[in-house]
Backbone bond lengths (Angstrom), bond angles and torsions (degrees), N, CA, C in turn:
res aa  C-N    CA-C-N  psi(-1)  N-CA   C-N-CA  omega(-1)  CA-C   N-CA-C  phi
1 M - - - 1.422 - - 1.550 109.36 -
2 F 1.199 123.86 129.15 1.433 132.30 178.56 1.535 110.70 -79.77
3 D 1.233 119.71 123.09 1.457 122.83 175.66 1.508 109.08 -120.07
4 V 1.352 112.36 121.88 1.400 120.44 -177.04 1.571 114.49 -60.83
5 A 1.317 111.66 -34.61 1.478 116.14 179.37 1.534 116.01 -67.96
6 E 1.343 111.88 -19.21 1.474 119.45 -176.28 1.488 107.59 -102.15
7 A 1.320 125.98 -7.91 1.338 125.59 -178.20 1.571 114.46 -69.06
8 S 1.316 114.91 135.19 1.488 113.27 -172.28 1.564 112.80 -74.33
9 A 1.277 119.96 -11.83 1.473 122.83 -177.46 1.627 107.22 -81.62
10 I 1.345 117.12 -14.44 1.450 123.94 178.66 1.474 112.59 -85.59
11 T 1.298 122.05 124.61 1.368 121.93 174.76 1.565 109.76 -110.07
12 L 1.377 114.93 122.81 1.525 117.53 178.06 1.514 107.58 -114.48
13 T 1.305 110.72 123.24 1.549 116.48 175.79 1.434 111.56 -81.69
14 P 1.345 113.91 135.41 1.487 115.61 177.34 1.594 112.19 -63.69
15 I 1.224 117.78 148.68 1.477 123.13 -178.43 1.512 109.83 -81.75
16 E 1.291 119.42 134.40 1.468 125.82 170.22 1.557 103.72 -106.78
17 T 1.280 113.56 104.83 1.571 118.49 -176.37 1.383 113.30 -92.17
18 K 1.306 121.85 -15.33 1.414 124.68 -171.97 1.572 107.11 -69.22
19 G 1.424 116.56 123.08 1.457 125.26 -177.73 1.524 110.24 80.50
20 R 1.341 120.34 4.81 1.471 113.29 175.74 1.598 110.73 -109.18
21 T 1.340 114.49 147.42 1.442 117.68 176.56 1.581 113.04 -75.01
22 L 1.227 114.57 174.59 1.519 120.11 -173.53 1.541 101.37 -68.35
23 F 1.451 114.85 -43.49 1.552 113.58 179.60 1.531 111.18 -55.35
24 E 1.338 117.32 -46.29 1.462 118.35 -176.17 1.539 113.84 -64.12
25 V 1.311 115.78 -33.19 1.454 119.76 175.34 1.488 113.31 -69.33
26 A 1.322 116.31 -47.83 1.516 121.88 168.60 1.560 109.97 -51.77
27 D 1.255 119.88 -48.93 1.495 122.31 -179.64 1.498 113.34 -58.07
28 F 1.321 115.85 -43.28 1.425 125.17 179.20 1.531 110.99 -64.72
29 I 1.326 122.17 -42.02 1.409 125.06 174.38 1.526 110.00 -67.39
30 R 1.238 118.25 -49.96 1.540 122.39 174.87 1.523 112.25 -46.03
31 R 1.287 116.35 -47.61 1.489 121.56 -172.57 1.499 106.10 -70.22
32 Q 1.309 119.94 -40.89 1.526 125.16 177.96 1.441 113.10 -65.18
33 L 1.334 116.92 -42.63 1.530 120.27 178.85 1.419 106.64 -63.15
34 R 1.448 119.21 -49.88 1.436 124.05 -179.98 1.560 113.06 -50.59
35 S 1.351 113.90 -50.41 1.501 117.99 176.88 1.500 112.49 -66.71
36 A 1.275 125.39 -18.81 1.450 126.04 170.64 1.515 115.43 -92.51
37 G 1.343 116.53 8.87 1.455 118.84 177.70 1.542 112.39 76.99
38 L 1.263 117.67 18.20 1.465 123.61 -176.45 1.507 115.46 -114.48
39 E 1.327 114.91 25.56 1.483 116.03 -169.53 1.491 112.19 -63.35
40 P 1.354 115.01 116.31 1.461 121.24 172.61 1.432 119.15 -62.36
41 E 1.406 120.70 159.20 1.482 112.47 171.31 1.486 114.94 -59.71
42 W 1.277 119.89 -34.33 1.395 127.12 168.61 1.507 114.78 -162.03
43 L 1.285 117.63 158.65 1.490 121.26 174.23 1.523 107.45 -151.49
44 N 1.267 115.12 122.89 1.563 120.39 -169.64 1.487 108.00 -138.44
45 A 1.290 115.11 170.24 1.490 121.32 164.11 1.474 104.10 -63.01
46 A 1.373 118.39 142.09 1.460 123.64 177.03 1.472 116.16 -50.06
47 N 1.414 117.73 -38.36 1.419 127.29 -174.89 1.636 102.19 -99.28
48 F 1.318 115.51 53.27 1.483 113.18 -175.93 1.552 116.91 -69.90
49 M 1.400 109.34 -11.88 1.514 113.77 174.18 1.525 115.98 -90.79
50 D 1.332 110.47 1.59 1.483 121.42 176.95 1.536 111.44 54.78
51 D 1.397 116.60 42.25 1.346 120.92 171.15 1.517 115.11 -67.42
52 N 1.338 112.54 139.89 1.426 119.02 -173.71 1.548 112.29 -66.12
53 N 1.412 120.48 -23.29 1.409 119.98 171.80 1.468 118.16 -72.91
54 E 1.228 121.20 73.88 1.488 126.66 -171.61 1.566 106.70 -74.44
55 A 1.218 120.85 -14.34 1.573 119.89 173.51 1.554 109.06 -69.56
56 L 1.286 113.87 -38.47 1.452 115.60 177.54 1.530 117.87 -87.33
57 Y 1.308 115.66 -42.57 1.497 120.74 -175.84 1.464 114.65 -95.88
58 G 1.280 118.52 -4.06 1.572 117.82 -173.54 1.486 110.81 93.95
59 P 1.306 116.58 173.06 1.496 121.22 -179.85 1.463 109.55 -71.26
60 K 1.343 118.78 150.99 1.406 128.06 179.38 1.529 104.93 -61.82
61 S 1.322 115.60 151.84 1.505 121.60 -176.02 1.499 112.04 -68.02
62 S 1.407 119.36 -15.85 1.446 124.05 173.53 1.531 113.91 -83.64
63 R 1.274 120.16 -3.90 1.427 123.70 -179.68 1.485 110.78 -81.06
64 Q 1.335 114.32 151.44 1.571 123.15 -178.55 1.481 104.96 -67.60
65 W 1.323 115.83 142.83 1.454 123.88 172.88 1.609 105.56 -54.26
66 P 1.369 112.18 133.57 1.516 109.00 179.92 1.404 120.60 -69.11
67 E 1.300 122.76 155.95 1.401 126.05 174.36 1.516 102.93 -93.88
68 F 1.362 116.72 147.53 1.448 122.93 -179.64 1.439 114.44 -102.73
69 G 1.318 114.81 135.48 1.552 122.22 175.22 1.476 111.07 -80.72
70 A 1.272 114.01 -175.60 1.500 122.26 175.85 1.492 113.65 -63.73
71 R 1.271 117.55 -31.76 1.490 121.98 -177.69 1.608 114.82 -103.03
72 E 1.364 115.26 25.19 1.433 123.17 -174.16 1.477 111.95 -131.81
73 R 1.344 118.25 142.19 1.456 124.45 175.93 1.529 109.55 -147.49
74 L 1.354 112.38 172.53 1.432 119.57 177.46 1.535 106.32 -96.44
75 A 1.257 118.56 143.46 1.453 122.18 173.10 1.603 101.17 -125.18
76 V 1.434 112.34 133.39 1.436 117.63 176.85 1.495 103.23 -120.42
77 S 1.304 117.37 127.42 1.416 120.60 -173.80 1.610 110.69 -142.27
78 V 1.430 109.83 167.80 1.482 118.81 176.60 1.490 106.67 -125.39
79 H 1.337 115.10 137.67 1.453 125.50 173.12 1.568 111.29 -130.85
80 R 1.317 111.81 149.06 1.450 118.06 173.62 1.511 106.90 -61.27
81 G 1.335 115.88 135.87 1.476 118.53 178.13 1.508 115.16 -71.99
82 W 1.304 119.28 168.34 1.418 121.82 -175.16 1.596 109.71 -75.36
83 S 1.292 115.56 -34.54 1.494 116.09 179.79 1.563 110.04 -122.29
84 E 1.270 120.73 -70.43 1.518 121.78 174.74 1.516 105.22 -125.85
85 G 1.334 110.59 153.95 1.452 115.79 174.50 1.554 112.49 89.47
86 W 1.487 106.10 -170.08 1.444 113.34 -171.55 1.588 101.36 -136.19
87 A 1.374 118.12 142.55 1.434 121.24 -174.19 1.578 102.49 -103.52
88 I 1.298 117.07 150.60 1.445 131.28 175.84 1.490 107.89 -118.32
89 F 1.211 118.29 126.89 1.514 124.32 179.70 1.489 111.48 -125.20
90 V 1.295 116.04 138.14 1.539 122.81 172.90 1.497 103.28 -123.57
91 D 1.305 116.50 112.98 1.477 120.49 -173.01 1.532 108.46 -124.92
92 R 1.245 114.62 155.75 1.449 122.84 171.48 1.509 110.88 -97.65
93 V 1.220 120.02 119.39 1.481 129.89 -179.59 1.436 112.16 -113.74
94 G 1.379 114.23 137.63 1.503 118.43 -177.10 1.534 107.85 -166.17
95 Y 1.243 110.96 -176.05 1.474 127.27 179.32 1.534 109.81 -121.44
96 T 1.362 115.38 142.32 1.414 120.38 170.94 1.554 106.01 -131.51
97 G 1.301 109.64 158.26 1.476 117.41 -177.20 1.430 118.66 94.25
98 D 1.339 120.67 177.02 1.469 118.15 -178.60 1.554 111.06 -93.62
99 A 1.316 119.87 177.80 1.419 125.12 -173.61 1.533 116.74 -46.21
100 S 1.337 110.35 -40.64 1.505 117.61 -177.61 1.437 115.05 -77.65
101 N 1.303 119.03 -18.48 1.444 123.34 -175.71 1.476 112.32 -141.51
102 L 1.317 112.08 58.26 1.523 118.55 -179.19 1.580 108.25 -76.54
103 V 1.275 119.08 135.77 1.432 122.08 172.17 1.551 108.31 -125.86
104 T 1.256 110.03 136.95 1.462 119.49 179.10 1.551 110.15 -79.78
105 T 1.303 117.13 131.34 1.448 124.44 180.00 1.494 112.96 -117.86
106 V 1.193 119.25 147.21 1.506 125.68 178.12 1.472 110.28 -135.06
107 Q 1.178 122.41 129.04 1.497 128.83 178.35 1.562 108.58 -124.72
108 K 1.379 114.23 117.23 1.475 117.20 176.13 1.514 111.09 -68.18
109 L 1.398 118.82 130.50 1.353 123.78 174.54 1.485 113.31 -110.09
110 L 1.378 115.12 -60.96 1.484 114.15 178.06 1.551 110.87 -124.89
111 V 1.293 119.35 156.54 1.479 119.54 173.04 1.560 103.68 -144.58
112 G 1.306 111.37 149.64 1.531 120.12 -179.28 1.450 115.28 -149.53
113 K 1.317 124.27 170.91 1.482 124.02 -175.84 1.499 104.12 -138.88
114 T 1.379 111.33 140.10 1.444 120.75 164.62 1.432 108.65 -128.34
115 L 1.340 117.97 166.64 1.406 125.04 -175.32 1.488 114.43 -94.38
116 T 1.375 120.00 -18.14 1.413 119.30 178.15 1.523 106.00 -128.48
117 E 1.329 110.38 157.62 1.546 117.67 179.41 1.506 111.30 -67.28
118 R 1.352 113.91 -38.88 1.527 112.66 177.27 1.407 115.28 -63.51
119 Q 1.335 118.46 -42.26 1.480 118.72 177.42 1.504 108.45 -62.97
120 A 1.273 121.92 -32.88 1.455 119.64 -179.30 1.470 114.33 -70.08
121 W 1.244 114.84 -40.45 1.509 120.59 -179.55 1.614 106.63 -72.46
122 N 1.264 121.94 -43.48 1.445 121.36 173.81 1.581 110.77 -62.17
123 S 1.240 117.72 -36.84 1.452 115.06 176.32 1.458 115.08 -66.72
124 V 1.351 117.05 -39.10 1.498 123.93 176.62 1.538 111.27 -57.17
125 R 1.444 109.85 -46.27 1.419 119.69 177.88 1.531 110.99 -55.11
126 A 1.328 114.60 -47.23 1.433 122.30 -175.48 1.687 108.82 -68.40
127 I 1.224 111.80 -43.84 1.554 116.81 179.33 1.549 107.47 -65.05
128 S 1.364 119.76 -39.98 1.463 116.78 178.49 1.457 112.06 -66.11
129 K 1.445 121.95 -34.14 1.393 123.04 174.22 1.549 112.86 -66.90
130 M 1.418 116.89 -36.00 1.437 120.31 175.02 1.483 114.74 -60.20
131 F 1.368 112.75 -40.47 1.522 115.60 177.62 1.533 112.85 -86.76
132 D 1.318 115.37 1.31 1.465 121.75 -174.21 1.539 113.50 50.73
133 I 1.360 112.58 52.75 1.439 116.60 171.65 1.511 111.36 -121.68
134 A 1.353 120.39 16.06 1.372 127.64 -176.80 1.608 104.03 -76.15
């Protein structure tokens, strides 16, 4: 099976997130995916409507990309879409509390859509490489 993200002819530049907003990070990823022939239907900050309920919808697209603590990491995943296609998620996953009361937390950062499963998985591989979490 040919995977675009693994092809030697494709160059993916690592993302520098420091000082960038969620919108800028999403735009950087979109442009790189497009240049690799993996353009998703769309890829946005999870809270692309800039709803004030950031606890539910994630940080607004104008917020700075979060800095990660020792107990936090990025998770890039694929899910079957609600109607057609496949969803791509980039989430911040971590723990809060002390050792006896650890609670797992997830914060939505980016969400996207592709029409095929193969494109979704190739996009996730490429995004993982851009974030250097592959």
